[in-house]
N, C-alpha and C positions, 0 to 999 in steps of 0.2 A: 504494500500500500504506500503510495508516495506521500511523504510527510511535508515536503517543502514547496509544493506548488498548488495554486498560483502563489506568487510571492509579492510582498510589498517591501521595497527598499526605500528607506527614508519616507515612508507613507505614500509612495507613488505606485499606483497599480495600473497595469496594462488592461485595456478594455478587451473583453473577450468577444468572440463572434456572436455570443448570445445577448450582447449588450443591446438595449433598445435603440440607441442611436445608430448602431451598426445595421440593425434590421431596417431602420428607416431609410438609410442610404441605399440598401439593396432594393427596397421597394421603389424608390425614386428612379433608380437606374432602369428598372423594368418598365415603368410607365409614368413619366413625369406629368403627362397631361391628366391622367386619372387621379394623381395624388398631389396636384398643384398646391393645395392648402398646406401640405407638409414641407414645402420647400424652405420655409423659414426655419425649420428645425435642422436643416442640413448643416453639419459641421459643429452643431452645438453640443456641449457635453451633456451626457444623460444625467437627469436629476436622480440623486440617491433615493432609494426606496425609503418611505417613511418608517420610522421606528415603530415597532408594535406598541400599542397603547399600554402604558403603565406595566412594564414587565415585572415579573417576580425577579428577585435577586438572591442568588445563592453565592455567598462569599466564603471560600474555603481557604483558611490561613494555616499553614503548617509551621512547625517549629524547628529552627536550625537546619533547614533543608537547603543544601548547596546548589549552586547553579548547574552543575553537571550531574545531578543525582537522578535525572529522568533520562530515559533512553532517547527521547526526542531532542535532548540537549547533549547527547554524546555518551551517556552511560552505557558501557559495554558489559557491566557486571550484573545488572538486573534489568529484566524486561519490565516496562511499565505500559502495557498495552492500553489500559483504560485512560490514563492521562495522555498518552500519545494520540488516542482517538479524539480527545478534546482538541488537541492541536490540529488534527486534520479536519475537524468539523468547525473550527473557528480560527483563532489567531494564536501564534506563539510569538511573544515579545522577547527580543534578544537583549534589550537594554532597559529592563525594568528594575527600578531602584526602590530600596527601603532604607530604614535606619539600621545600624550595625548590631543592635541588640533588641531584646524582646519588648520591654516596656516602652521604649521610644517609638517603635513601629506601631504598636497597638494604640498609643495615644495619638499619633499622627493620623492613623486610619479613622479613628472614631471622632476626632475633632476637625479633621481637614486642615490642620495647622501644622506648621513646622515646629520643631523643638525649640527654635529660637523664640517662638510666640507662645506655645503652650507650656514651656519650661519643664517638660518631662523628658529630658535627654539622658536620664540616668536610670539604670535598673534599680528596682526597689526590692526589699527595704533598704533604708539609707546606709551608705558607707562612703567614706571619702579619704582624702590624703592630706591631713592637717598640716604636715610639715613640707609639703611639696614646694617646688620653686615658684609655681604660679598658684594663685588662689582660685579655685573653681567657684563661679557664681552659685548662689543657692538655687537648687533645683526643687521643683514641686514633686513631692513623693506620695501624693494621693490625688486621684482624679475626683474632684468634688462633685457632689450631687447636682449642683446648679450649673455645671458645665453643659453647654449645648453640644449635642452629639449627633452622629449620623442617624442613630435610631430615633431620636426625638424629632428630627426633621422629617423622616419618613412616616412616623406616626401621625404627624400633623397633616401629611398629604394623604392619609387614609390607609396606610399600610399596617398590617399586623406584623410585629417584629419579634424575633427570637434569637437566642444565642445558646451555644453549647460549648463547653470546653474551657481552655485556659483563659484566665482573666488578667491577672498580673498588673492591675492598675490601681489597686487599693490594698492596704494591709489592715483593714479595720473590720467592723462587724458586717459590712456589706459584702465582703468577699476578699479573697486573697489570691495567691499564686494560681491555685488549681481551678477555681471557678468563681463566678459571680453568684451569690446566693439567690435562690428563686424569689425570696421575699423582698430583695432589694432591687430586682430587675427594673422595676418601674422608675426608679430614680435616675437611670442611665439611658432610658429610651427603649427598653425592651418590655414587651408584653409577656415574654416567657424566657426563663433561663433554666436550662436543664440541670437537674441535680447531679452531684458528682457520681462517678461510677463506683463499682465495688472496690474496696481496698484502696490502694494508692495508685496515683497516676504513673508511678514508676514501676509498676508490676504488670505481669501478663502482657497484654497487647497495648498498654498505655491508654486504655479506654477507647481505642479506635472503634471497636464494634459498638460499644455503649453510646458513644457520641453520634455515630452514624444512625443507630436506631432512634435516638432522640430527634435527630434531624428529620428522618423519614416520618415519624409520628407527627411532628409539627406540620410538615407539608401536607400530609393526608388530612389533618384536621382543618387546615386553613386554605385548602385549594380553591375555595369559592370566592376568595377575595385576594387582592394583591398582597404579597408577602415578601419580607426580607429576612434572611437567616444568615447569621454569622457563626460559622462552624470553625472553631479554633482548636486544632489538634495539638496534643502534647508531643507527638512523634515529629521530629527525631531528636528531641532534647534528651540529654542525659538525666538520669540513669537510663541507658538504652535497654529496651525490653521488646520482645516480639514473641509470637506464638512458637512454642517449642518445636513443633513439627517443621515449620519453615526454617528455623535456625538449624535444625538437623540437616535439612535439605542443602543448605549452603555450606555447612561443614563437610558434607559428603562430596560436594563439588570442589572442595579444596580451599575454601575461604578460611582465614585464620580465626581462632577463637576470640582473640582480642587484637587491639591495634588497628592499623589502617585497613579499611575495607573489610572489617570483620564480619562474621556470619550473622550476628545479631543485627548489625546495621543494615546489611543487605536484605535480611528478612523483613525488617521493619518497613523498608521502602516498598517491597512487594505487597505487604499487608495493607499499607496505606493506599496503594494503587487500586487494590481490589475493592476497598471501601468506597472509593470514588466511583468505580464501576457500578456498585450497588445503588448509589445515589442517582446516577444517570439512568439506570434501568427503572427506578421508581418514578422519575420524571416522565419517562416514556409511558409507563403503565397508567399513570394518572392523567395523561394527556396534557402535561405541563411543559413539555420540551420546547415547543415553538415560541412560548412567551416567557421563557426564563433566561435571564442573563446570568451566566455562570462565570465566576472568576476564581482562578486557583493561583495562590501566591504563597511565598515563604516569608517569614518575619525577618530573617537575616540570613547571611551565608552559613554554610555548614562548618562544623568544627574541624577545620583543616589542621590548625595547630593551636593548642591551648597551653599557656605557660603556667608554671607552678606558683600559686600565690602564697604558699605556706611561709616562705622565708620573710615575707613582707608584712605579715599579719600582727597587729598589736596584741591580739588575743593569744598568739603563739609565743609572745615574749620578745618580738622584734624591737619593741620600744626600749627594752632593758639592755640591749646589746650596744656595743660601742658604735656600730653603724649598721644600717640595713643594706643589703646588697644592691647593686645596680646592674647586675647581669641576669637576664632572664634565662630560665631553663625549661625545657619542654616537659609538660606533664602528660599530654595525650595528643594523639592524632587519630582521627576517625574516618574522614573521607576527603580525598583530595579535590579541591576546587579548580585545579589546573584546567585550562590555561590561566585562570584568574589568580591573582596574587593574594595570599593569606586567606582568611576566612572570618567566621563570626567575630564581632567586636572590632574589626579592623576598618580603618579609613580607606584601605585599598579595595579594589573591585570585588575580591572574594568575600568581603564583609557586607557589601551594600548592593551588589548586583545579584538578582535571584531569578529563578524560573517564574514565569507568569504566562498563564493560558487563559483565554477568554472565548467563550462560546455564546453567541446571541443569534439564533437563527433569523434570517431575513435582514440582518444588519451587518454582521461580521462576515465577509466573504470566506468561505471554507478554505482551509489550507494556507491562510495568510501567514507570512513571516514578516514581522515589522521591527525595524531597527530604530524607530523613533525613541529617544530617551523619555521615559515616563517615571513618575515618582508616586510613592504611596499616598501623598496628600492629594493626588488627582482623583482618587476614587470617590470621595464624598461629593465633590461637585459633579462628577460623572453620573453617579446614581441619582442625585437630585435632578439633574437635567432629564434623565430618562423617566423619572417618576413624577415630575412636576412639583418637586419640593423646593423650598427656599430656606436659606439661612438668614437669621436676623441681622440687621445692619450692624448690631453691636458685636457680631462674631465674624471678623474678617477671615477669609479663606486664602490659603497659600497655593492651592492647586489649580488645575485647569480642567475644564470639561473635555473628556476624551471621546464623547460620542461621535463627533465628526471623524476623528482618527479611526475609530472602530469601523466606521462605514467605508473607510478607504480614502478619505480626504486628507491631504497634507496639513500639518500644523505648522505655524510659523516657528522658526528656530527660537528657542528660549533658553535661558540659563536655569539650571537646577542647583540647589544649595543644600548644604548640610552644616549644622552647628553642633560641634562635639567638644564642648569646653571642659572635658573631664580627664582624669587619670584612671587607668584600668590596667593593672599589671598582668591580668589573665590574657589580655589580647594585645599587649604592647601599645596601649593607648595613652597619648598625652594630648593636652588641649589643642584643638585645631579646628579649622573650618575648611569647607570644600566648595568649589564651584566647578560645574561642568557646563560648557557651552560648545555646541557642535561636537567636534571630535576631541576637544581639548579639556583636560582636567587639571586644575590647580589645587594643591593642598598647602595651606598655610599653617605651620606649627608655630604657636605663639611664643614659646619659650624653651622648649626642650623636645626631644624625640628619641626613638629607638632606631638604631641602625639594623640592617638585615640580619645581623648576628645576635640581636637581642641586647646590645650594649646601650645603656642609657647615655644620652649625649645632651648636654645643656646648649642653649642657643636658639635663636629664631631661625626658621628654615622655610624655604619655599621649594616645592617640587612640582614639576610640570610634565604631563604625559600626553601623547597623542594616542588616544584609545583606538583609533581606526587602524593605525600601524603597529600598535604595541599594547594589545589588550592585557598582557601580563605585567605591565608597568615596570619593565626592566630598564628603561632608558629615560632617565631624568633629563629633560631638555631645558631646564630653567636657565642654565648658563649660556645656552646658545640662542635662546628666544627671549631676551630681556624686555623687548617692547610688548610682547604678548603677556609675559608675566606681569608687567606693570599694569596693563589694561585689565586683565582678569582680577588681579588683586584689588584694583580700584572698584570694580563692580562688586566683588565679595565684601569689601569693607562698606561700600554703599548700602548693600542689602542688610548687613548687620546693624548699621546705623538707623536704617528706615524701619526695621522690624518693631522695636529696637531690641538689640541684644548686647550684653556686656562682653567685651573682649577681656579675657582673663589677664589680670595684672600681677605684679610681683607680690608674693605672699609675705606679709610682715612676720609671720611665724616660721618662715623657711629655715630649715635646718640642713646644712650641708651634709651632715652625717646620716640623716634620715629622710632623704627626699622622696622615698617611695614607701613610707610607712602607711599601712592601711588601717583605718580605725572605724569602728561602728558608732562612735560617739558623735551624735549630731550637734552641730554648733547651736548654742543657746541664743539664736537670733530670730527675729520675726520671719515668718514664712513670706515668700515672694508674693 
């Protein structure tokens, strides 16, 4: 089955012989006299088909699933036929972006705002680096009940809304890491929130079957009216777990028990793929396929390389030693994101570029491959445009409506931005911000950075990459493209100022001997 045709490159799509304008020209050639009224249409582009009225929306968000984990993105170790089928029946995006960690992506999705605006750029619960060279601005560690959300906007437009699975936006009585409590769903724009599955989300199949069952039950119950469902799987986040029979299957095929591309990891990918197949079959059975917009996305890159945080933890006694280390050591490797550089938590492509599949019958041309850069903040305005929903004037949005792009129309070139003003030793993170415009990506490290060998290095730094020619970010062109660096940095700083967002400044409590000490003690300062 061909996976990559017809294609869209830069959102430009060739007109097929079945196109209405093509048929018009053929009829005119046969008999201009008989079809004189149609002459005005000769050479005019065909109008896109109108979007189905008020489509249902199924948004599937997976956890820590890397760019190359699907066979339609190059995975040779696991077949993912059901997700590949979504690609052949809809669109596969090659340049889809999110935030590099769990909480920030989920906050950006539900608010339609960048982390610079919603201030949820950090994983929760709270931790930080009180003696680091730069002081991280205070981040928001709870999504408040009064926040305008995707669900609230769709409810106001007449949709019934539901969610199942990972929440990770509060650590209070409303819910925590594993789930939003059913009784608190209404405060965040959901009519329904699925209860947790049996046991822990780190056991068995990580609730994949349970969450799929809950999604199916919601669709069956609400199929008579427009619905939105946010299915947030725990797979492939650690602790890895998958059905034992599938794990045994991959062990028998030669996959290692632990480490890179281990049997449990591969089994979890297959099991997740099968669950998506179940959902698509249910939509077919209920006659919901033609009017349901399905989006599949990961919350960040896969765990290509995770560094060991233990030597840096205050709780492990690092504060009582003469100095905390400044050299990172590898703790775990799970799945290679190659050709992308690094993985989860990283400012490089492996941390922020993820698989993204979109199926919307009658709107998205089947088999589309689209290389237009898109961002997680785009989904709220896209769903609102499709559903006839609006955000209040007091809630500015940072994304763009992608409905024209999904139809095959080009979007104007725009810049995408990331605000990452935090330290994170697990993923070699230091405070930085990113701009991507066209093929070019600039990273500005505000005061320190890690080199490729994991060595901590003080100092401001700018890195520039041409992603068209160097998707693996191996060739820093900052020194040879000074004018481009200056232009992109000016745009990045302009965006930070306009949002507005704080540029991390020198920490008055900086300790040269403990620059990477990690603490759970939250500063006793007012919340942002």
